[in-house]
N, C-alpha and C positions, 0 to 999 in steps of 0.2 A: 496188895503191897505191905511190908511190913510200915509201921509209922516212922522208924528211921530202920535206915539200913549204911553199913558202912561196906565200899566195895571200894576196889585198889586194881591197881595199871601196873604190872611189872615187864622193863624191859630185858628178860631174858635173852642172851646172847646164844643161839642155834648153830649148830654148825651141821653144814651137810652130812648126813650117815651117820654123826656123832649122836644119836640117841640117849644113851647109858649114861651121856654127859650132860646131855640138854634135861634129860630128867632131876639128874644130881642140881641142876641149877634152877629151876622149876620147881625144887621141893625146899632151898633155901632159901626164894623169893617167899612162896606160896609160908610158910613158919614164920618170915621177918613177918609180911602182913597180918597172919594169924594173931601176933602177938601185939600187934598196933590195933587189933584189934578189930580187923577186917572179916565180914561174914563173906565174903564174893572176890577171887579177885581173876582176873583177865589177862592171858597172854597172848604174845603176838599169832596172828598168821602163821602154821610151819613151824611152830615152836618145838614141837616132839623130835620131827623128823627132817626139820634144818631146810631154809630157800634153796635152792639152787641159782645158781647165779645163769641166765640165759640171754648174752650175747656177745658168743665167740669174733670173735675178727679171723680168725685162722679157717680152715678148712670148716667149713657151716656141715657138709653133710656128713662129715667123719667122727666131729662132735657129737651129732645130733644121734645117731645111731649110740655112743659111748656111753652120753647125759638120760637116753629114755632105758638101756638096763640098769646103771646105777639108780635111775629112779624108782624102777621094778624094784631094785634090790633090797635099796632102804624103806617101799612102804610097806606098812602093816593096815591087818584087818584091826575094824575095831572091836572083835574079839582081842586084839593083840596083847603081848607082854606091858606093852609102854600106856595100854588102857587101864590095864588093869592096877598095874602100879601107879597111875593115878588115881584110881579107884580107891585104892590102899591108903592113898595118901589125905582123900578128902575123909576119908573114914576115922582114921586117925585123928585129923587137926578138924574137921566137924565143919569145915570152910570148904563153900562149892568151887569148883573150879573150871576155868575155861581153857583150854589148850588147843592147837593143831597140830595135823596130820597128813601126810602123803598116805592116801589111804587105799590100799588093797580091797580094792570090792573084785576081782576076779577078772572080770575082762579089761577091765577097765580100771585107772586110777579117778580120783577123785582128789580136788585142795578141802581139807573136809575141819570143821572146829566144834569139838564137842564139850557137852556141859556135866560134870559130874556133882555126887552131892554124897553126904554119907551115906545114904543107901544106892551108891550105884551111878552108871550112865544113865541118865537122863534125857539125854538128846544130842544128835549131829547133823547138822549143817554143813552143807556141800558147797562150795562156790559155786554162783547160778552163772556168772559171767566173765568170760575167761580173758584179759587180755591178749594180743597180738604176740609176743614172747611167752606167753606163759602156752598156751594153744599147747603145743606139740606135748605135753606133758601129761596133764588131768584135761576127765571132759567137765562140761558142766552140769550139776546136779539141779534138781528140783526146786520148786516153788519153799519155801522155808515154813517150818512150824512154829507153834509158840507152846512152849510148855511152865505147866502153872506148878511153882514150889513153892515150900513156904517161906521164901525171902521174898516174892511178886513174879509175876506174869513176862517169862523170859523170851527175848530171842532174839539171833545173829545176823547179821549181814559183815561176808568177810574180803573186807579189802576195796575193791573195783566197785561191790556190788553197792558200798554207800553212793558210788557219787550217780546212780542211777535211782533217781526218784522210784520208780514201783518195787524197791527191794525193800523198802522200808516200808513201804503201802502196805504191802502184802502179808504185815506183822500185824500193824493197825489195825488194819480189819478184823484182826484176832484178839485186839484186845490184848494188844502186847503193853506191856509198863516200863520194860525197861530194854533195850537194846543195846547187845555188843558189838564193837566194829575193831576186831583184831586184822592189823595193818602190816602188809611190808611191803614200805613205800619210802624211795630215797629223793624225792623232789628234790630240784638245786633249789638256795644253797642246803647243802647234807648238813645241817641242823636238826632240831629239836623246833625251835624257833619257824623253820623252813619247811617241817614238814607242817606243823602245826595251822602257818601262811594257805599251806595246800588243802589240806584235809576240811583245815577247820568251818570255810562258806559250806559246805555240800553236810558237814555233820551236823552245823545249826540250822539249814535250813532240815534236813529231814526229822530233826527233834522237833523244829516249831509246829511244821504242817501237819505233824501227827498227832503232836503233845504227848510228847515222852519224852522217858530220862537217858540217856545215852553216859557210854563207856567207852572208850577208844582209845587203844594201845599200839603203838608200832614196833616192829624190828630193830632190833638195836645191835650194833658194830660191825665186824668184819666179817666175811663168809667166803670161802675160797673153795674150791671143786673143780676138777678135772683142769684145770689150767684158767681156770677168772676167777675175779673175784668180783665182789662189789661190798659198799658199805651202806648201811643203813642209820638213819640219825638217831634213833629212840622217838621220844614224845608220848606223851599221853593226852586223855580231853577228860573229863567231865563235863557233863551240859545238863540243860536243866530240861524242863518240855517249852517251854518259850523259845527254844533256841539258843539261852543265856551261855556261856561259859562260866562253869560251876570254880573248875581248876584248872591249870595248865601244869605241864608238866616242864618244865625247861632246863632243868639238871638232875642229874642223879637217876637210880633207876626203879623209881617206888612214887606212884601216886597214890593219896588216899582220901578220899572224900566219904560226909554224910549224905545221905539225901532223905529229905521228909514228905511220905508221903503227900501230907498236905499241901504242899505244894503242886501236887501232882493236877490234887483236886479243885486248888486254886486258878490253876492253868485251864483249864476244863470248864471251869466256869465261865471263863472269860468272855465278852461280848465277840473279840477278835480268836477266838479258837476256830481255829480252819479246817480241823475237820470233822466238825459240824455240818459243814454247809457243804460238803460232798454232794455232786449229783450224776450218782453212779447209773443213773438211767440216760446220760447226754455220752457216755463213755466209749460206747461200744465199738466207734471206730476208732481206737487208741489198737486193738487188737484182732483188727483185719487188716 
């Protein structure tokens, strides 16, 4: 990992199916972050193709058929125009970008977060644990990988994944240094502080128990599709490898924080560095 790394989280508002507009918002926020010195910018879950509201109060069967067709219509492959546009932006700015899309993988769809750098697409992570209301739209993906970049060793857990300890541990055993946590969550109260109070305890635990930096970014603003509406509060957190909150976004739409590799080294040298005390020989029953 770089000795000093400046990271940013940008709460761009994405509308379902308005991919061109969503890309314009990403370009705007990425340019602002780059001008402020950011080397990596995280955007929320499904920030390219938009999040589909999924709590109908009318005829559920009719809505579901229409919603599934709409999801198929807006999904894109990893070789599609949106990823190509992001790759161009990363190349032009020199900034690493992570954004989410509904991925068309052929016979199934995935909720996928990508990472791009000046050389192009570096990795893609598919959401592993799918909440109940999202299950009709996409399948759960495989275990996550870690990519070695000039910035450091990076991995991603998408939203609900972060609430399940094994998700980040799968990255930690691959020596991840910075975990990106893109969200689309609207817990009550629907404010940045409400989201932080809901997500913060799990994120702090994931970073402390694995000795890693974390950057979380939540979806922001209202979305409307097929007669349904849902509003997201935004919010972002930067976390240290002891589980401490380094920075919290409570207003605005851009968080910027500098990380120091010396802090990671020091945390992993502490007597209470939890990852060092793992006993994998005891954990077999967890997979039975």
